[in-house]
C-alpha positions in Angstrom: -42.7 51.0 98.8 -40.8 48.4 97.2 -37.7 49.0 99.2 -34.3 48.4 97.9 -34.8 45.0 96.7 -37.1 45.9 93.8 -36.0 45.1 90.3 -36.2 47.6 87.8 -36.8 47.1 84.0 -35.9 49.5 81.7 -38.1 50.3 78.8 -36.6 51.9 75.8 -37.8 52.7 72.3 -34.4 51.1 70.9 -35.3 47.6 72.1 -37.4 46.6 69.1 -34.8 47.6 66.7 -32.0 45.7 68.7 -34.1 42.7 68.6 -34.5 43.0 65.0 -30.9 43.3 64.5 -30.4 40.1 66.4 -32.9 38.3 64.3 -31.3 39.4 61.2 -27.9 38.2 62.6 -29.4 34.9 63.4 -30.8 34.6 59.9 -27.5 35.5 58.3 -25.9 32.8 60.2 -28.1 30.4 58.9 -26.8 31.1 55.2 -24.4 28.6 53.9 -21.0 30.0 53.2 -19.4 30.0 49.5 -22.9 30.5 47.4 -22.0 34.0 46.6 -18.6 33.1 44.9 -20.1 29.9 42.8 -22.8 31.9 41.6 -20.4 34.8 40.5 -18.2 32.4 38.9 -20.9 30.5 36.8 -22.2 33.9 35.6 -18.8 34.9 34.5 -18.3 31.7 32.5 -21.7 31.9 30.9 -20.8 35.6 29.8 -17.7 34.5 28.4 -19.3 31.6 26.6 -21.8 33.9 24.9 -19.3 36.4 24.1 -16.5 34.2 22.5 -18.5 31.0 21.4 -17.3 31.6 17.8 -13.7 31.5 18.7 -14.3 28.2 20.6 -15.6 26.7 17.5 -13.0 27.8 15.2 -10.1 27.0 17.5 -10.4 23.0 17.1 -11.0 23.6 13.4 -7.9 25.4 12.8 -5.9 22.9 14.9 -7.4 20.1 12.9 -6.3 21.7 9.7 -2.8 22.3 11.0 -2.5 18.5 11.8 -3.8 17.5 8.3 -1.4 19.7 6.7 1.5 18.4 8.6 0.5 14.7 7.7 0.3 15.7 3.9 3.9 17.0 4.2 5.2 14.1 5.9 7.1 11.4 3.8 5.4 7.9 4.1 6.8 5.7 6.6 8.5 2.5 5.2 7.0 -0.9 5.4 8.9 -3.9 6.1 8.1 -7.3 4.3 9.8 -10.5 4.9 10.2 -11.1 0.8 11.3 -7.8 -0.3 12.7 -6.0 2.7 12.0 -2.3 3.2 9.6 -0.6 0.6 7.7 2.5 0.7 4.2 3.1 0.8 2.5 3.8 -2.4 1.7 7.4 -2.7 -0.9 9.0 -5.1 1.3 11.8 -6.1 3.1 11.5 -9.3 6.9 11.1 -8.8 9.3 12.5 -11.2 11.4 9.5 -11.3 13.1 6.7 -9.1 15.5 4.0 -9.3 15.2 3.2 -13.1 17.2 -0.2 -13.0 14.9 -1.7 -10.2 12.6 -4.7 -10.8 9.5 -3.9 -8.7 7.1 -7.0 -8.0 3.6 -6.3 -8.7 0.8 -8.3 -7.4 -3.1 -8.8 -7.3 -5.7 -10.1 -5.1 -7.5 -13.3 -6.6 -10.2 -14.9 -4.1 -8.9 -12.8 -1.3 -5.4 -14.0 -1.6 -2.7 -11.7 -2.9 -0.6 -13.4 -5.4 2.0 -12.2 -8.2 0.6 -11.1 -11.7 3.1 -13.3 -13.3 5.9 -15.6 -12.2 9.0 -16.3 -14.3 11.6 -19.0 -13.4 14.5 -18.0 -11.3 17.5 -16.6 -12.6 19.5 -19.6 -12.6 16.9 -21.4 -14.6 16.4 -18.6 -17.0 20.0 -19.0 -18.1 19.3 -22.8 -19.6 16.4 -21.4 -21.5 16.7 -21.8 -25.1 14.4 -21.2 -28.4 12.7 -24.6 -29.1 13.0 -25.1 -33.1 11.7 -28.1 -35.3 8.6 -29.0 -33.2 5.8 -30.8 -35.1 2.9 -28.6 -35.5 -0.8 -29.6 -35.0 -2.0 -26.6 -36.9 -4.7 -27.1 -39.5 -2.8 -24.4 -41.6 0.1 -25.8 -43.2 1.4 -22.7 -45.0 0.3 -19.2 -45.6 0.6 -17.8 -49.1 0.8 -14.1 -49.5 -0.9 -12.4 -52.3 1.3 -9.9 -54.2 1.2 -8.1 -57.6 2.8 -10.9 -59.3 0.0 -13.4 -58.5 -2.5 -13.9 -61.5 -5.1 -14.8 -59.0 -5.4 -11.2 -57.6 -5.2 -9.2 -60.8 -9.0 -8.6 -60.5 -8.1 -6.8 -57.1 -5.2 -4.9 -58.5 -7.0 -3.3 -61.6 -7.7 -0.2 -59.8 -4.4 0.1 -58.1 -2.9 2.6 -60.6 -1.4 4.9 -57.9 -0.2 4.6 -54.2 -3.1 5.4 -52.5 -6.6 4.2 -54.0 -9.2 6.7 -54.0 -12.1 6.4 -51.2 -10.1 3.4 -49.4 -7.0 3.0 -47.5 -6.0 0.0 -49.6 -2.8 0.7 -51.5 0.1 -0.8 -53.2 1.5 -2.0 -50.1 -1.8 -3.7 -49.1 -3.3 -4.6 -52.4 -7.0 -3.9 -53.0 -8.8 -6.6 -51.0 -12.3 -7.1 -52.4 -15.1 -8.1 -50.3 -15.1 -11.5 -51.9 -11.5 -12.0 -51.3 -12.1 -11.0 -47.7 -14.7 -13.6 -47.3 -12.6 -16.3 -48.8 -9.8 -15.5 -46.4 -11.6 -16.6 -43.4 -12.3 -20.0 -44.9 -10.0 -22.5 -43.5 -7.6 -24.4 -45.7 -4.1 -26.1 -45.7 -2.6 -23.5 -47.8 -4.7 -20.0 -47.7 -3.8 -17.3 -49.9 -4.4 -13.9 -48.4 -3.4 -10.2 -48.5 -0.8 -9.5 -45.8 1.1 -6.3 -46.7 4.1 -5.9 -48.7 2.0 -6.4 -52.1 4.2 -4.4 -54.5 7.7 -3.4 -54.4 6.4 0.0 -55.2 4.4 -0.2 -52.0 6.7 1.4 -49.7 8.1 0.4 -46.2 11.6 0.4 -47.6 14.3 -1.1 -45.4 18.0 -1.1 -46.1 19.8 -4.5 -47.2 21.9 -4.3 -44.0 19.0 -4.1 -41.9 17.2 -6.9 -43.7 20.2 -9.0 -43.1 20.2 -8.4 -39.4 16.4 -9.1 -39.3 16.7 -12.4 -41.2 19.2 -13.5 -38.6 16.8 -13.2 -35.9 15.2 -16.3 -34.1 13.3 -14.3 -31.6 12.7 -10.6 -31.4 11.4 -7.9 -29.1 10.2 -5.1 -31.4 8.6 -1.5 -31.2 8.2 1.5 -33.6 8.1 5.2 -33.4 6.7 6.9 -36.5 6.0 10.7 -36.9 8.3 11.6 -34.1 6.8 9.1 -31.4 8.4 8.4 -28.1 11.9 8.1 -26.9 13.5 4.6 -26.9 13.8 3.2 -23.6 16.4 0.7 -22.8 15.5 -2.8 -21.8 16.9 -4.2 -18.6 16.3 -7.6 -16.8 17.3 -9.9 -19.5 19.6 -13.1 -18.7 22.7 -13.6 -20.6 20.8 -16.5 -22.7 18.5 -13.7 -23.8 21.3 -11.3 -24.6 22.8 -14.3 -27.0 19.4 -15.3 -28.6 17.0 -12.5 -28.8 16.9 -9.5 -31.0 15.8 -6.0 -29.9 14.6 -4.0 -33.0 13.1 -0.4 -33.0 11.5 0.8 -36.4 12.1 4.5 -36.8 11.0 6.8 -39.8 13.0 9.8 -41.0 10.9 12.1 -38.9 11.7 10.2 -35.8 15.4 9.9 -36.8 15.6 13.8 -37.1 13.7 14.5 -33.8 15.9 12.0 -31.9 19.1 13.4 -33.5 18.1 16.8 -32.5 17.8 15.7 -28.9 21.4 14.0 -29.1 20.3 10.6 -29.5 22.2 9.4 -32.5 22.5 5.8 -34.0 26.0 4.2 -33.7 28.2 3.1 -36.4 27.1 -0.4 -35.8 23.4 0.5 -36.2 22.5 0.4 -32.4 21.4 2.5 -29.6 22.1 0.7 -26.5 20.5 -2.7 -26.9 18.3 -1.6 -29.6 19.0 -2.1 -33.4 17.5 0.9 -35.1 15.7 0.0 -38.5 15.1 3.2 -40.4 12.0 2.8 -42.7 11.6 5.0 -45.7 8.5 5.7 -47.9 5.9 4.8 -45.4 2.7 3.6 -47.2 0.0 5.3 -45.1 -0.5 9.1 -44.4 -1.9 7.7 -40.8 0.8 7.1 -38.7 -1.3 4.7 -36.7 -1.7 2.5 -39.6 1.9 2.6 -40.2 2.4 1.3 -36.7 0.4 -1.6 -37.6 3.1 -3.0 -39.7 5.6 -3.9 -37.2 3.1 -4.5 -34.8 0.9 -7.2 -36.6 3.1 -8.3 -39.4 6.5 -9.3 -37.5 6.4 -12.7 -39.3 6.9 -10.9 -42.6 9.6 -8.7 -41.2 11.4 -11.4 -39.5 11.0 -14.5 -41.7 13.1 -16.9 -39.9 12.0 -15.8 -36.4 10.1 -18.4 -34.3 8.8 -16.0 -31.7 8.1 -12.3 -31.4 7.2 -9.9 -28.6 5.7 -6.6 -29.3 5.6 -3.7 -27.0 4.4 -0.1 -27.5 7.1 2.4 -27.8 5.7 4.4 -24.6 7.0 1.5 -22.3 10.2 0.1 -21.2 10.6 -3.8 -21.5 12.2 -4.8 -18.2 11.7 -8.6 -18.3 13.6 -11.6 -19.6 12.2 -12.2 -23.0 12.9 -16.1 -22.9 11.4 -16.0 -19.5 8.2 -14.1 -20.7 7.7 -16.7 -23.6 8.1 -19.6 -21.3 5.5 -18.1 -18.7 3.1 -16.7 -21.1 3.3 -19.4 -24.2 5.4 -22.6 -23.4 4.0 -23.1 -19.8 0.3 -22.9 -21.0 1.0 -24.5 -24.4 -0.3 -21.3 -26.0 0.6 -19.7 -29.3 -0.6 -16.3 -28.7 -0.7 -14.3 -25.5 -2.5 -10.9 -25.4 -4.0 -8.6 -22.5 -7.5 -8.6 -21.6 -9.0 -5.1 -22.0 -9.0 -3.5 -18.6 -12.6 -1.4 -19.1 -14.8 -3.4 -21.4 -15.6 -6.7 -22.7 -18.0 -6.0 -25.7 -16.9 -4.8 -29.1 -20.3 -2.9 -29.4 -19.5 -1.1 -25.9 -15.9 -0.3 -27.1 -17.3 1.1 -30.4 -19.5 3.5 -28.3 -16.3 4.4 -26.3 -14.1 5.1 -29.3 -16.8 7.5 -30.8 -17.3 9.2 -27.5 -13.7 9.7 -26.8 -13.1 11.0 -30.7 -10.8 8.0 -31.3 -12.3 7.4 -34.5 -14.9 9.0 -37.0 -18.5 7.9 -36.0 -19.1 7.1 -39.8 -16.0 4.8 -39.9 -17.2 2.9 -36.8 -20.7 2.6 -38.0 -19.5 0.9 -41.2 -17.5 -1.6 -39.4 -20.2 -2.5 -36.8 -22.8 -2.7 -39.6 -20.4 -5.1 -41.5 -19.9 -7.2 -38.3 -23.8 -7.4 -37.6 -24.4 -8.4 -41.1 -21.8 -11.3 -40.6 -23.6 -12.3 -37.6 -21.0 -11.3 -35.0 -22.6 -11.7 -31.7 -22.8 -9.4 -28.8 -21.4 -12.1 -26.4 -18.7 -10.7 -24.3 -16.8 -14.0 -23.9 -15.7 -16.5 -26.6 -14.6 -20.0 -25.4 -14.5 -18.8 -21.8 -12.2 -15.8 -22.4 -12.9 -12.1 -22.3 -13.7 -10.8 -25.8 -12.0 -7.6 -25.9 -8.1 -7.2 -25.8 -5.7 -4.5 -25.1 -3.0 -5.0 -27.7 -0.1 -2.8 -26.3 1.8 -6.1 -25.7 1.6 -9.0 -28.0 3.4 -12.2 -27.4 3.2 -15.1 -30.1 4.8 -17.9 -31.8 5.1 -17.7 -35.6 2.9 -20.4 -36.6 1.1 -20.6 -39.9 -2.0 -20.4 -37.9 -1.1 -17.2 -36.0 0.6 -15.7 -38.9 -2.7 -16.0 -40.9 -4.5 -14.5 -37.8 -2.4 -11.5 -38.0 -2.7 -11.0 -41.6 -6.6 -11.1 -41.4 -6.6 -8.8 -38.3 -4.1 -6.3 -40.2 -6.7 -6.4 -43.3 -9.6 -5.5 -41.0 -7.5 -2.7 -39.5 -6.7 -1.5 -42.8 -10.3 -1.8 -44.2 -12.2 -0.3 -41.4 -10.6 1.7 -38.4 -7.2 1.8 -36.8 -8.7 0.9 -33.6 -7.5 -2.8 -33.3 -9.6 -3.6 -30.2 -12.6 -3.5 -32.5 -11.5 -6.2 -34.9 -9.6 -8.6 -32.8 -12.5 -10.4 -31.3 -14.2 -10.5 -34.8 -11.4 -12.1 -36.4 -11.0 -14.5 -33.6 -14.7 -15.4 -33.9 -14.4 -15.8 -37.7 -11.2 -17.8 -37.8 -12.7 -20.3 -34.9 -9.8 -22.7 -34.8 -7.6 -20.6 -32.8 -8.0 -21.7 -29.3 -4.9 -21.9 -27.4 -4.6 -18.0 -26.6 -3.6 -16.7 -23.4 -5.4 -13.9 -22.3 -3.4 -12.7 -19.5 -4.6 -10.5 -16.7 -4.8 -6.6 -16.8 -2.1 -6.2 -14.0 0.5 -8.0 -16.1 0.2 -5.4 -18.6 -1.2 -2.4 -16.7 1.1 -2.1 -14.1 4.0 -2.1 -16.6 2.8 -0.3 -19.5 2.9 3.1 -18.6 4.8 6.6 -19.5 5.6 8.4 -16.3 7.8 11.4 -15.9 11.4 10.4 -16.3 14.4 12.3 -14.7 16.9 13.8 -17.4 20.2 12.2 -17.9 19.4 8.8 -16.4 20.7 6.9 -19.4 24.2 6.8 -18.3 23.8 3.6 -16.1 24.7 0.4 -17.8 22.2 -2.2 -18.9 21.7 -4.7 -16.0 21.1 -8.3 -16.3 19.1 -10.5 -14.1 21.8 -11.7 -11.9 22.4 -7.9 -11.0 19.1 -8.0 -8.7 19.0 -9.7 -5.5 15.4 -10.7 -5.8 15.1 -14.4 -6.0 11.3 -14.9 -6.4 10.5 -11.6 -7.8 7.5 -10.8 -9.9 8.3 -10.6 -13.4 5.6 -9.2 -15.5 6.2 -8.1 -18.9 6.8 -4.5 -18.5 7.5 -1.8 -15.7 6.3 1.8 -15.3 9.4 3.6 -15.1 11.2 4.1 -18.6 14.6 5.1 -19.3 15.2 7.9 -21.8 17.7 7.2 -24.8 20.5 9.6 -23.4 20.7 12.8 -21.6 19.9 15.7 -23.7 22.8 18.0 -24.9 23.2 21.5 -23.1 21.5 24.2 -25.3 18.9 22.0 -26.7 15.3 22.6 -25.3 12.6 19.8 -24.7 10.9 18.8 -28.0 7.3 18.0 -27.6 6.7 14.8 -29.5 3.3 13.4 -29.9 2.9 9.8 -30.3 1.0 8.7 -33.3 1.9 5.2 -33.6 -0.2 3.7 -30.4 -4.0 3.7 -30.3 -3.9 2.2 -26.7 -5.0 3.9 -23.6 -3.3 4.0 -20.2 -5.9 2.9 -17.2 -5.2 2.7 -13.7 -7.0 -0.1 -11.7 
């Protein structure tokens, strides 16, 4: 019917599926390529983070610890300064030693500016220094008279002194029995005061040989120290000029216990009475059972031990003296027209605060301290922390002074207070200064002058063989010349077969502080 030109359209059951497949293929082509890969990667990363998050936190912490450990073990890098050349960064670690013949400069910051703690004259000028003698004195005291058992004026105070140690007091035949009335009179100013000042009786002890006395009487200026009851090793001084070698004596007082201990360690006195630069004076029959009190005798009564000396420098035995003595006298006394130089206290300013610290640290019996403070309060001693613009409290490990009648009187009165009350001389120094009133030209030098020098660190054994150097041995021209330095020298290398002796210092009541 339709003929050959008809068009046949086949109908099949599979057509819808085929169309569906076409649609699916079309939809698949619309999807963006790569999305399944990214999603899978993100999923994997999240799973890894959830699984190993603790390790990821610990890993940087371990790395930081390793880095810090490497820094601690690393040596400090050198610093270069135009004045001193190459120096080493300071370390908090205690070092067993160093260059024991080196004069290191110390500085402090004042008003934001770093300056040296103390400047001495250049070496060439130090060589021309001498001891000034015969200068006219303007002191209100003309001459101090010292009470002895031969003085009739002291009979009332000597009546109870029938034995070496007076019962219930530390006064004895060496000190004389100072009554409260005599104490009050000793503070009254006169041209010729008569006071107790040790060496009261020939039977009082502190015996010195005639040879040593003759040597001591020849000294015009002296650096002195002592070690009683064992004490510290004797550290050889360095840094002195040729002028000081000629004019200044170095005297160390030992007792027989210290002598035996030092000989056991191989440190023997030469036939000339010296060990290195020090003249060793062996004292017999010490007057006190308390070694700290025995140590106050050479510390405070140098004018009695060296009757012809014009100047003295006291240094505690735990330190090494590393400065030129004449230069120290010029810097601390002559330049400022002072007659006494002593360090300010590094921690406190008030006697009453110091008394609390003394009791808290068991440095003295509370009862003794209370008796002393009660007496001072009754005498009207104020709580002021400064007198005449100066710090009231001192640290007396270094005392530089001229032997004038006024300073001699001051030291006698100070010694008597220490004997009467406690051996803590910091408590009595401001009181005597306040009672005497007329002693004004005192140089209270800064703590860094003393503290950066007066220390007792570890010392390598066998370091004594080096010769004593002089100022010209050092290349520093404008070096910082403080009184002392912190690396002491031992007496001599120990002999083989002799073990290290544990020696306790009973002669010093000072404390080491770091600022």
